[in-house]
C-alpha positions, 0 to 999 in steps of 0.5 A: 113545745116550740121554743121561741125568743127568750127561752119562752115556749109556745103553749108554755104555762105562767103567772102574770102577776097574780094571773094565770095564762098560757103563751101563745106568742113571742116577738114583735108587735109594731109600731111598739119597740121590743119583745113582747109576749102574747097570752091568753089568760085563764080569766077571759075577763082579764083580756083585751083583744083576741090575738090581735093588734092593728089589724094584724092577727099574732095569735088565736085565743078565745074572744077577748081572752088575750094580751100583749105583755113584756117578758120582764112580767112573766113567771115561768115557775120552779122545779119540782125538785126546787118546790119539794125543797122550798116546802119541806127541805128549808123548812117551809121557805115559800111562806110569807114571814115578817122580816121584823119579827120572830117566826117561832112567836105566835100570839092570839089576841083576847077581848081586852085586845091583849096579846098572849104568846103561844107555844106549839108543843112538838114544833121542833119534832114536827120540823125536823121530820117534814126536813127528812124528805126521803121518808116523806109519803105524803106531801102537798104541792099546791100553788108552788108554780111548778112548771118541770121536774128539774131532775131526771127520774132517778134523781127524782125517785132518790129524793123521794123514795117513800112517795105515795100520794103527790098533791101538783094542783093548780101549778103551772104544769103544760104538758102530759109529758111535764107530769110524766116526768115528775112521776116516772122515778116515784116507784111507790106513788099510788095516787096524783092530784094535778087538779086545775092545770090547763095541759095540752091535749094529748097529740094521740093515744100512743104517747108513750107515757104509760111507764110514767103512770104505771103505779097509779091507782087514784088520779084527780083531774078536776077543774082542767077543761078536759074533753072526753078524747082526753078521758079516753087518753087517760084510760089507755095511759093510767092502765092501773087507775081504780079511781078517777076523778073528773069534776067541772070539766067540759064533758058533756057526753059519755062514750063507751072506752074499750 
């Protein structure tokens, strides 16, 4: 991706408030002062235009699916290793907590609206087990706003040497290279879920990514707006795949894949 002003990259995925989008422009939008970021929303109903302003076309997107927002409103996400630490090593630090309460206290309300304290048997043992990241075989990092790897393949592999199943669905990954940067070091990984990520179409079938996905036998790519050409890319790249999930994509006709 081409890096523009402020470290933003064209094609980069981001979140603005509670909504996901793709960055398509970074720069000035006269007569307003300062820098703007042009985005195409995943939800086209949030847009105000198609990438134009006062007769000038700054970027192209689906009709009515674009907006200009200030850089300070852009959330570019976290790295894969940061997300692992937040969800597992730090005891689930991404969960919402009440600053005025005890995180270990849980209550139920009876018919008379009285609170009764509930104790979770074995909670400490479960927390301790989850904190041993190097022993984890199955992790879910859905909705963690992951946008990049955050380390090289050796570092990721050393962090999660036992990992076999990984859920990266509904994050901020932008390209297949972003995915490969995470999976290359996970030598035991056999199941990967990257559903609901909007990855840029691969430029060709010789992307040299096969080494990053060599051990995978199961792949979930649901709701990713994939075209049939991208399915052909998957067939050529994920050579060990035995099970492929392709629900709710933009595939209207099937063609033979050699």
